C-alpha positions in Angstrom: 0.0 0.0 0.0 1.3 3.4 -0.9 1.7 6.3 1.6 -0.6 8.5 -0.5 -3.4 8.0 2.0 -1.2 9.6 4.7 -1.0 12.7 2.5 -4.7 12.7 2.0 -5.4 12.4 5.7 -2.8 15.0 6.5 -4.2 17.5 4.0 -7.7 16.9 5.3 -6.9 17.3 9.0 -4.7 20.4 8.6 -7.4 22.1 6.5 -10.3 21.1 8.7 -8.4 21.9 11.8 -9.5 25.6 11.6 -13.2 24.8 11.5 -13.7 24.4 15.2 -12.0 27.8 15.9 -13.9 29.5 13.2 -17.3 28.2 14.6 -16.4 29.1 18.1 -15.4 32.6 17.0 -18.6 33.1 15.0 -20.8 31.8 17.8 -19.2 33.8 20.7 -18.0 36.8 18.6 -14.9 36.6 20.8 -11.5 36.1 19.3 -9.7 35.9 22.6 -10.7 32.3 23.2 -8.5 29.4 22.1 -10.1 26.3 20.8 -8.1 23.2 21.9 -9.8 21.1 19.3 -8.2 23.1 16.5 -4.7 22.6 17.9 -5.3 18.9 18.5 -6.6 18.2 14.9 -3.9 20.4 13.4 -1.1 18.6 15.4 -2.4 15.2 14.4 -2.5 16.4 10.8 1.1 17.6 11.0 2.1 14.1 12.3 0.4 12.6 9.3 2.4 15.0 7.0 5.6 13.8 8.8 4.6 10.2 8.2 3.8 10.9 4.6 7.1 12.6 4.0 8.9 9.7 5.6 7.1 7.2 3.4 7.7 9.3 0.3 11.4 9.7 1.0 11.7 5.9 1.2 9.9 5.6 -2.2 6.8 3.8 -0.9 
């Protein structure tokens, strides 16, 4: 199996990561709050990018 699915998951997670923060900001109209969900999803997405890069570097 190729590592392309890692890239797909990484791209999806890092793009979707900002949705919780945007929704929280729109609902509360307060930009001072920090949404932990965004950072968790974004960090997981970055881990998938790292795994994808590692697989791609090995030619898988």
